[in-house]
TORVO-342123 format. One record per residue (C-alpha): y, x, z; residue number from 1. Coordinates in steps of 0.001 Angstrom, whole numbers, plus 500000, padded with zeros to 6 digits. Layout:
py	px	pz	resi
Y	X	Z	NUM .
...
***
This chain:
py	px	pz	resi
887570	472017	537230	1 .
884105	472898	536472	2 .
881776	470028	535089	3 .
878713	471465	536477	4 .
877510	470540	539949	5 .
876833	472941	542537	6 .
873197	473339	544512	7 .
872612	474295	547636	8 .
869043	475286	548885	9 .
868837	475260	552819	10 .
866931	477713	554390	11 .
865414	477972	558052	12 .
867745	475798	560227	13 .
870024	474169	557542	14 .
868360	470980	556803	15 .
871497	469054	555851	16 .
875320	469369	554857	17 .
877400	467397	557313	18 .
880593	467696	555230	19 .
878931	465676	551899	20 .
880616	462540	551399	21 .
879149	459483	549375	22 .
875474	460585	550082	23 .
872547	459312	548763	24 .
869054	460707	547947	25 .
867339	461098	544559	26 .
863458	461974	544274	27 .
862857	463866	541162	28 .
859661	464330	539050	29 .
859247	467649	537599	30 .
856396	468961	535189	31 .
855517	471525	537730	32 .
854865	468648	540817	33 .
856942	467398	543557	34 .
859897	469487	545017	35 .
860367	469991	548406	36 .
861937	467006	549658	37 .
864125	464602	548125	38 .
867571	465865	546455	39 .
870204	464864	548851	40 .
873585	464093	546598	41 .
877117	464041	547420	42 .
880744	465242	547035	43 .
882369	467899	548763	44 .
886451	468701	547821	45 .
885776	466272	544652	46 .
883004	468255	543485	47 .
879268	466957	543024	48 .
876950	468695	545268	49 .
873059	468446	545213	50 .
871377	469943	548736	51 .
867751	470281	548897	52 .
865832	471796	552432	53 .
863741	474471	550960	54 .
861019	473913	553773	55 .
861433	469961	553366	56 .
863256	468060	556259	57 .
861184	468772	559419	58 .
860111	472388	558314	59 .
857157	471098	556824	60 .
856282	473914	554495	61 .
855509	477336	555054	62 .
857021	480115	552351	63 .
853924	480501	550569	64 .
853621	476356	549841	65 .
856932	475828	548600	66 .
856975	474679	545275	67 .
859746	476786	543822	68 .
859419	476122	540180	69 .
859872	472291	541033	70 .
862523	473079	543367	71 .
864696	474981	540950	72 .
863638	472443	537959	73 .
864936	469455	539925	74 .
868538	470925	540259	75 .
868625	471664	536348	76 .
867447	467985	535644	77 .
870570	467068	538184	78 .
873077	468768	536287	79 .
873166	471673	538807	80 .
875006	474971	537329	81 .
875969	477027	540594	82 .
873273	477784	543387	83 .
873869	478900	546879	84 .
870649	479941	548059	85 .
871037	479916	552517	86 .
868086	482039	553652	87 .
867406	483646	557317	88 .
866627	487421	557124	89 .
865631	490056	559447	90 .
867901	493047	559440	91 .
866583	496307	558315	92 .
869948	498458	559001	93 .
871459	499404	562281	94 .
875097	498172	560973	95 .
873736	494626	560243	96 .
873466	492875	563631	97 .
872033	489387	564212	98 .
874622	487322	563683	99 .
876139	488675	560484	100 .
876317	487362	557223	101 .
874867	489319	554138	102 .
875686	488481	550433	103 .
872553	490729	548550	104 .
872741	491766	545127	105 .
869276	493171	544530	106 .
865782	492117	545176	107 .
862617	493523	546070	108 .
859466	491192	545198	109 .
856494	491813	547869	110 .
855186	488307	546976	111 .
851535	487905	545855	112 .
850278	484050	545396	113 .
853566	482689	543904	114 .
854027	481488	540177	115 .
857306	483155	539371	116 .
857761	481852	535814	117 .
858160	478316	534020	118 .
856828	480188	530915	119 .
852919	480531	530677	120 .
852155	479249	527505	121 .
854320	481685	525375	122 .
856526	484883	526260	123 .
859861	484553	527652	124 .
861534	487835	529078	125 .
864868	487103	530815	126 .
866910	490123	531861	127 .
866724	490624	535757	128 .
868003	493740	536232	129 .
871570	491924	538100	130 .
869335	489107	539736	131 .
872355	487437	541351	132 .
875181	486026	539949	133 .
878324	488157	540894	134 .
880753	485128	540131	135 .
878755	482985	543028	136 .
878397	486362	545094	137 .
882083	487246	545334	138 .
883075	483377	545993	139 .
880569	483361	548980	140 .
882124	487032	550014	141 .
885544	485581	550112	142 .
884992	482374	551752	143 .
882597	484212	554490	144 .
885410	486797	555219	145 .
887992	483731	555570	146 .
886059	482211	558402	147 .
886448	485517	560518	148 .
882770	486368	560105	149 .
881257	489928	559754	150 .
880006	489641	556461	151 .
878311	492632	554187	152 .
878552	492350	550510	153 .
875744	493748	548312	154 .
872457	495155	549748	155 .
868900	494829	548872	156 .
866727	491949	550201	157 .
863045	492544	550001	158 .
861109	489343	549778	159 .
857631	489217	551801	160 .
854518	486781	551557	161 .
854391	485742	554928	162 .
854061	483848	557120	163 .
853441	486758	559248	164 .
856243	488850	560157	165 .
855856	492528	559423	166 .
853568	495250	560963	167 .
855758	498325	562257	168 .
854406	500738	559808	169 .
855439	498154	556704	170 .
858988	497602	558519	171 .
859272	501453	558341	172 .
858337	501853	554923	173 .
860502	499230	553779	174 .
863653	501249	555660	175 .
862525	504355	553577	176 .
862802	501973	550397	177 .
866403	501452	550942	178 .
865798	497905	552015	179 .
868789	496138	553704	180 .
867528	492447	554929	181 .
863744	491315	554757	182 .
862862	487650	554052	183 .
860368	485326	552803	184 .
861928	482783	550183	185 .
864353	484042	547537	186 .
861318	485059	545459	187 .
860764	483935	542855	188 .
863309	481240	543488	189 .
865766	483783	542211	190 .
863517	484769	538783	191 .
863135	481123	538464	192 .
867028	480287	538786	193 .
867627	482885	535867	194 .
865004	481287	533637	195 .
866519	478120	534329	196 .
870167	479566	533563	197 .
871530	478751	536577	198 .
874246	481042	538416	199 .
872508	481713	541707	200 .
873433	483972	544768	201 .
871928	484209	548246	202 .
873983	483519	551531	203 .
871544	485401	554107	204 .
872056	484934	557875	205 .
870627	488068	559834	206 .
868695	486617	562759	207 .
867092	489655	564505	208 .
866370	493517	563599	209 .
862795	493526	562051	210 .
860147	495381	564091	211 .
861203	499138	563304	212 .
864196	498785	565579	213 .
862429	500155	568722	214 .
865144	499450	571238	215 .
865245	495959	569996	216 .
862755	493181	571093	217 .
860101	492621	568546	218 .
860664	489674	566526	219 .
860363	486575	568637	220 .
860587	482969	566852	221 .
862248	481513	569871	222 .
865265	484200	569890	223 .
865602	483590	566069	224 .
865870	480106	566048	225 .
868435	480262	568818	226 .
870657	482368	566236	227 .
869699	480154	563608	228 .
871422	477302	565142	229 .
874292	479273	566216	230 .
874739	480363	562411	231 .
874187	476810	560618	232 .
877786	475571	561713	233 .
879022	478926	560190	234 .
876988	478603	557006	235 .
878192	475109	556609	236 .
882003	476411	556763	237 .
881132	479007	554199	238 .
879781	476725	551855	239 .
882518	474178	552143	240 .
884905	477108	551488	241 .
883042	478464	548580	242 .
882644	475262	546766	243 .
886484	475246	545388	244 .
886331	478711	543992	245 .
883352	477666	541546	246 .
885389	476164	538756	247 .
885665	476096	535058	248 .
883383	477026	532168	249 .
880986	479518	533042	250 .
881231	482740	531105	251 .
878521	485145	532815	252 .
875514	485979	531227	253 .
873416	483972	533802	254 .
874199	480789	531263	255 .
872567	481991	528221	256 .
869990	484028	529917	257 .
866969	482352	527528	258 .
869127	483353	524344	259 .
867457	486253	523335	260 .
864587	486065	525617	261 .
861916	483776	523863	262 .
859790	486317	522046	263 .
857165	483880	520458	264 .
857432	482465	516899	265 .
859159	479176	517674	266 .
856746	477859	515506	267 .
853695	478702	517405	268 .
855070	476484	520701	269 .
852930	473873	520922	270 .
854757	470370	520883	271 .
853510	469299	524220	272 .
855026	472456	525295	273 .
858141	471983	523787	274 .
858415	468416	525073	275 .
857377	469365	528960	276 .
859938	472378	528815	277 .
862707	470755	526410	278 .
865224	470796	529703	279 .
865334	474485	529618	280 .
864681	475622	525872	281 .
865545	473007	523976	282 .
868879	473936	522648	283 .
867131	477259	521490	284 .
864610	475716	519632	285 .
866776	473631	517404	286 .
869052	476474	516639	287 .
***
């Protein structure tokens, strides 16, 4: 059985994990400021789990105010290796109906005001061609299918800045780009997870058709919340079924994403920076 913990980042509507046992909270201090909330730590099927509500309990934080760096760093500091990111999304495809689940394998980042790297004082270029961990994505897909839910494996998630929803012109443009779902939170979250060498995948909950869909009502937050509430139990069931599948030592490239990514001469990285980011880079600086 794997020794690495499994982290769950809860999106809109998912603020706790009811199935967790031996639950307690941990406040984490990071070099990047405070995370969205205290981390909820417990066990599920005998596995150590760490849960974080992305928007904070009570949905206090809008997408652009989330401290993504602190959230991911905090998970890393608590020993998390696998991350399941739960997100509410709008559907950009007729066949992805509200209430369906999507396991995207690609992202388009349309955010504008969010810091998307841990490494501002020296040069690090991680590979992001395949931004989702296939191991976690496959486990989520199998678990979702086992619940009897309609689940779509693969697809492109466009992350917009928000907090406003799209204009109709934007929505139509994104469809021309081949986008499958649209949301506001998985970037730069996925980028930072890769920099932290975490295995990251998204369980996306389709809550509505974005405003491109002229025969459906325009995006309405009340209807979205109703579908979200309906899907919370399903999301928790999928996660519960996924956990036993994430076992053993990681062999994917996520776990060594920084191995050849640090470009700056090690001797040129200031001592203070090395100490501050040691959790992420130390094993590559001492080799």
